C-alpha positions as CSV (number, residue, x, y, z in Angstrom):
1,X,53.9,23.4,-52.4
2,X,55.1,20.5,-50.2
3,X,54.0,17.8,-47.8
4,X,51.6,18.5,-45.0
5,X,53.2,20.3,-42.1
6,X,56.3,21.3,-44.0
7,X,56.0,25.0,-43.3
8,X,54.0,26.2,-46.3
9,X,51.7,28.4,-44.4
10,X,54.4,30.1,-42.4
11,X,56.5,30.7,-45.4
12,X,53.6,32.0,-47.5
13,X,52.7,34.4,-44.7
14,X,56.3,35.6,-44.4
15,X,56.6,36.2,-48.1
16,X,53.2,38.0,-48.2
17,X,54.1,40.3,-45.3
18,X,57.4,41.2,-47.0
19,X,55.6,42.0,-50.3
20,X,52.6,43.6,-48.7
21,X,50.2,41.0,-50.1
22,X,47.5,38.9,-48.5
23,X,48.4,35.2,-48.2
24,X,46.0,32.7,-49.7
25,X,45.9,29.4,-47.8
26,X,44.2,26.7,-50.0
27,X,43.2,24.6,-47.0
28,X,41.0,27.5,-46.0
29,X,39.4,27.6,-49.4
30,X,39.0,23.8,-49.5
31,X,37.5,23.4,-46.0
32,X,34.4,24.9,-44.5
33,X,35.2,27.4,-41.7
34,X,34.0,26.6,-38.2
35,X,34.3,22.8,-38.8
36,X,36.8,20.1,-38.0
37,X,38.3,20.3,-41.5
38,X,35.1,19.4,-43.4
39,X,35.6,19.9,-47.2
40,X,33.4,22.2,-49.2
41,X,31.7,20.8,-52.3
42,X,34.3,20.5,-55.1
43,X,32.7,23.1,-57.4
44,X,32.6,25.6,-54.6
45,X,36.3,25.1,-53.8
46,X,37.3,25.4,-57.5
47,X,35.3,28.6,-57.8
48,X,37.0,30.1,-54.7
49,X,40.4,29.0,-56.1
50,X,39.8,30.4,-59.5
51,X,38.6,33.7,-58.1
52,X,41.6,34.0,-55.9
53,X,44.1,33.6,-58.8
54,X,42.3,36.3,-60.7
55,X,43.9,38.9,-58.4
56,X,46.7,41.0,-59.8
57,X,49.2,39.6,-57.2
58,X,49.0,36.9,-54.7
59,X,51.0,34.5,-52.5
60,X,49.4,31.1,-52.3
61,X,50.3,28.0,-50.5
62,X,48.9,24.5,-50.7
63,X,48.9,21.6,-53.1
64,X,45.6,20.7,-54.6
65,X,47.1,19.5,-57.8
66,X,43.8,19.3,-59.6
67,X,43.9,23.1,-60.0
68,X,47.7,23.5,-60.1
69,X,47.9,24.2,-63.8
70,X,45.7,27.3,-63.5
71,X,48.0,28.6,-60.7
72,X,51.1,27.9,-62.6
73,X,49.8,29.8,-65.6
74,X,49.7,33.0,-63.5
75,X,52.6,32.3,-61.1
76,X,55.8,34.3,-61.2
77,X,57.8,32.0,-58.9
78,X,57.6,28.6,-57.1
79,X,58.8,27.2,-53.8
80,X,58.8,23.5,-53.1
81,X,59.3,22.4,-49.5
82,X,60.4,18.8,-49.2
83,X,61.2,18.1,-45.6
84,X,61.6,14.6,-44.2
85,X,58.4,12.7,-43.3
86,X,59.5,12.3,-39.6
87,X,59.7,16.1,-39.4
88,X,56.3,16.5,-40.9
89,X,54.8,14.0,-38.4
90,X,56.5,15.8,-35.5
91,X,55.2,19.2,-36.7
92,X,51.7,17.7,-37.1
93,X,51.6,16.5,-33.5
94,X,53.0,19.8,-32.2
95,X,50.5,21.9,-34.1
96,X,47.6,19.6,-33.1
97,X,48.4,19.6,-29.4
98,X,50.1,22.9,-28.7
99,X,49.5,25.6,-31.4
100,X,46.3,27.5,-31.2
101,X,46.8,30.5,-33.5
102,X,48.9,29.0,-36.2
103,X,49.1,30.5,-39.7
104,X,46.9,28.8,-42.2
105,X,44.5,27.4,-39.6
106,X,40.9,27.0,-40.4
107,X,38.8,29.9,-39.1
108,X,36.8,28.7,-36.2
109,X,38.2,25.2,-36.5
110,X,40.5,23.3,-34.2
111,X,43.4,21.0,-35.1
112,X,43.3,17.5,-33.6
113,X,45.3,14.3,-34.2
114,X,43.5,12.1,-36.8
115,X,44.6,8.7,-37.9
116,X,43.7,9.7,-41.5
117,X,46.2,12.6,-41.4
118,X,48.9,10.5,-39.9
119,X,48.5,7.9,-42.7
120,X,48.4,10.7,-45.3
121,X,51.7,12.1,-44.0
122,X,53.4,8.7,-43.6
123,X,52.1,6.9,-46.7
124,X,50.6,9.2,-49.4
125,X,53.3,11.8,-49.1
126,X,55.9,9.4,-50.6
127,X,54.1,9.2,-54.0
128,X,53.3,13.0,-53.9
129,X,57.0,13.7,-53.3
130,X,57.9,12.0,-56.6
131,X,55.2,13.8,-58.5
132,X,56.3,17.2,-57.0
133,X,59.9,16.5,-57.8
134,X,59.1,15.6,-61.4
135,X,56.9,18.7,-61.8
136,X,59.5,20.9,-60.2
137,X,62.1,19.8,-62.7
138,X,59.8,20.7,-65.6
139,X,58.8,24.2,-64.4
140,X,60.0,27.1,-66.4
141,X,59.6,29.6,-63.5
142,X,62.0,31.0,-61.0
143,X,62.0,28.3,-58.4
144,X,63.6,27.1,-55.2
145,X,63.5,23.7,-53.5
146,X,64.1,23.5,-49.7
147,X,64.7,20.0,-48.4
148,X,65.6,20.5,-44.8
149,X,64.7,22.8,-41.9
150,X,68.2,24.3,-42.1
151,X,67.7,25.1,-45.8
152,X,64.4,26.8,-44.9
153,X,66.1,28.8,-42.2
154,X,68.8,29.9,-44.6
155,X,66.2,30.9,-47.2
156,X,64.3,33.0,-44.6
157,X,67.6,34.8,-43.7
158,X,68.7,35.3,-47.3
159,X,65.3,36.7,-48.4
160,X,65.0,38.9,-45.3
161,X,61.8,37.1,-44.2
162,X,60.4,37.0,-40.6
163,X,58.5,34.0,-39.4
């Protein structure tokens, strides 16, 4: 879990490759493919989510707190990325303007800069950070919290992960 553009998709893919598992990107379950990030009906998303966590093993990234409790019941570990807002904004612009085949991208979709997303990263993320921090402290799972790009890079090296 973590703020938008914090590196969740890239890290999930790296862990999945290292473990021989398919990564599950919740944004891809929540949004319709071949659209400009148009959400599916809520019931359809929840059904896709619940089906995905039935698998024996999985690596999943994304927030979607409304179905977090189901994931945590089956999870064997937890990673929280908590990079600074300025870094998330920079990464959002970079991915929207320059990255075409990024991990976790919506099939058939295209990233573009949207005021709603800038506002979400700059404003809504602040409240989410507090909730994620409190939740992280309560978790009784193996867990790691990475708060900077340097900590992420060290984690990749220590775990033998490739971006």
